[in-house]
C-alpha positions in Angstrom: 74.6 84.0 121.1 71.0 84.1 120.2 69.4 83.8 116.7 67.4 86.8 115.7 65.6 87.1 112.4 65.6 90.6 110.9 65.1 92.3 107.5 68.4 94.0 106.3 68.8 96.6 103.6 70.6 94.5 100.9 72.5 97.5 99.5 73.6 98.6 103.0 74.7 95.1 103.7 76.6 94.8 100.4 78.3 98.2 101.1 79.2 97.2 104.7 80.6 93.9 103.5 82.7 95.6 100.8 84.0 98.3 103.2 84.7 96.0 106.1 86.1 93.0 104.1 83.9 90.7 106.1 82.5 87.6 104.3 79.3 86.8 106.1 76.2 88.8 107.1 76.6 87.6 110.7 80.2 89.0 110.8 79.2 92.3 109.3 76.2 92.7 111.6 78.4 91.9 114.7 81.0 94.3 113.6 78.5 97.0 113.0 77.0 96.5 116.5 80.5 96.5 118.2 81.4 99.7 116.2 78.1 101.3 117.3 78.7 100.6 120.9 82.3 101.8 120.8 81.3 105.0 119.0 78.7 105.8 121.7 81.3 105.1 124.4 83.7 107.5 122.7 81.1 110.2 122.6 80.3 109.7 126.2 84.0 109.9 127.2 84.3 113.0 125.0 81.4 114.6 126.7 82.9 113.8 130.2 86.3 115.3 129.1 84.5 118.4 127.8 82.6 118.9 131.0 85.9 118.7 133.1 87.7 121.0 130.6 85.0 123.6 130.9 86.3 124.7 134.3 90.0 124.3 133.4 92.2 127.5 133.0 95.8 127.6 131.7 96.9 130.1 134.3 95.6 128.1 137.2 97.3 124.9 135.8 100.5 126.9 135.3 100.5 128.0 139.0 99.9 124.5 140.3 102.5 123.0 137.9 105.1 125.6 139.2 104.3 124.7 142.8 104.7 121.0 142.0 108.0 121.6 140.3 109.3 123.9 143.1 107.6 123.0 146.3 110.2 124.6 148.6 110.0 128.1 146.9 
């Protein structure tokens, strides 16, 4: 891990420490970075799912499901 010197909003840091329960600035900053990356990964996954769902229709799915359940009919 590298060392980076940054100015941090003291109030935001205090709030983040209180909310997270973390005890050090380093732990809070690392937690915030991990949560930021995870949030954007969830947003990207949601966008992918929304794009797939856009072309989905219930009736078509129901027909495919019926064929899968009763392939000999």
